[in-house]
Structure formats: C-alpha cells, structure tokens
Kinemage of the C-alpha trace (Angstrom):
@kinemage 1
@onewidth
@group {chain A} dominant
@subgroup {mainchain}
@vectorlist {calphas} color= white
{ca met a 1} P 161.057 126.887 109.766
{ca phe a 2} L 160.448 127.271 106.006
{ca lys a 3} L 164.082 128.212 105.487
{ca asn a 4} L 165.092 124.764 106.723
{ca ile a 5} L 162.677 123.017 104.364
{ca leu a 6} L 164.035 124.710 101.251
{ca ser a 7} L 167.680 124.557 102.289
{ca gly a 8} L 167.949 120.877 101.366
{ca val a 9} L 166.626 121.319 97.822
{ca glu a 10} L 169.291 121.210 95.145
{ca asn a 11} L 169.208 123.600 92.157
{ca leu a 12} L 166.666 125.845 93.848
{ca glu a 13} L 167.844 128.837 91.799
{ca val a 14} L 166.400 127.190 88.663
{ca leu a 15} L 162.859 127.128 90.058
{ca pro a 16} L 161.997 130.832 89.492
{ca ile a 17} L 163.233 130.637 85.898
{ca phe a 18} L 161.198 127.477 85.293
{ca val a 19} L 158.055 129.033 86.782
{ca leu a 20} L 158.531 132.197 84.706
{ca leu a 21} L 158.892 130.140 81.525
{ca met a 22} L 155.777 128.123 82.374
{ca phe a 23} L 153.763 131.299 82.967
{ca phe a 24} L 155.049 132.929 79.795
{ca thr a 25} L 154.246 129.806 77.743
{ca phe a 26} L 150.739 129.551 79.195
{ca phe a 27} L 150.085 133.276 78.681
{ca thr a 28} L 151.337 133.104 75.089
{ca leu a 29} L 149.119 130.099 74.325
{ca ile a 30} L 146.062 131.876 75.737
{ca val a 31} L 146.772 135.018 73.697
{ca val a 32} L 147.300 133.010 70.491
{ca arg a 33} L 144.121 131.001 71.075
{ca thr a 34} L 142.171 134.201 71.728
{ca phe a 35} L 143.298 135.799 68.475
{ca met a 36} L 142.490 132.612 66.535
{ca leu a 37} L 138.840 132.548 67.652
{ca arg a 38} L 136.286 132.874 64.908
{ca lys a 39} L 134.259 136.071 64.943
{ca glu a 40} L 131.036 134.051 64.931
{ca asp a 41} L 132.019 132.264 68.159
{ca val a 42} L 132.921 135.561 69.828
{ca asn a 43} L 129.579 137.091 68.829
{ca asn a 44} L 127.676 134.043 70.103
{ca ala a 45} L 129.480 134.225 73.442
{ca ala a 46} L 128.866 137.970 73.675
{ca asn a 47} L 125.135 137.490 73.122
{ca ile a 48} L 124.637 134.774 75.748
{ca pro a 49} L 123.481 137.203 78.489
{ca leu a 50} L 120.985 138.775 76.072
{ca asn a 51} L 119.310 135.505 75.053
{ca asp a 52} L 116.805 135.177 77.910
{ca asn a 53} L 114.309 133.109 75.925
{ca lys a 54} L 116.686 130.283 75.055
{ca val a 55} L 117.233 127.410 77.438
{ca ile a 56} L 120.902 126.535 77.278
{ca asn a 57} L 120.903 123.382 79.400
{ca gln a 58} L 117.941 121.318 80.524
{ca arg a 59} L 118.553 118.758 83.236
{ca gly a 60} L 116.763 115.468 83.103
{ca lys a 61} L 115.899 115.574 79.416
C-alpha cells in the first residue's frame, strides 16, 4: 500500500539527501550555539536544581 503512495512522487531520490542536510545543519547550529554560551549562563542553569529557596515563577502575581 505505501509503495503505491510513494511511486507517484517525482525526484524521490533527492529526499534522503535533503533530510540529511537539514539534520546536519540543525545539529551544527545547536553545537555552535552551545559553544557560544556564556559561562555565567551555564553556571546559572547548572545551579537551578540546587536553588530550593528561590521561587522561579509565581502564578497570579
């Protein structure tokens, strides 16, 4: 059944290459953004579970 659905699509051989390029681009952007983070922001995020006394988000106020 699925073979019949995809048989009518033209240029189907380009799809895996396109998907691979999209994944590689997304992965590269995430890695670059991760290495560009400031050390202060990383330390603040790492300490979030340890800050039990701070209220991060109050609803209704």
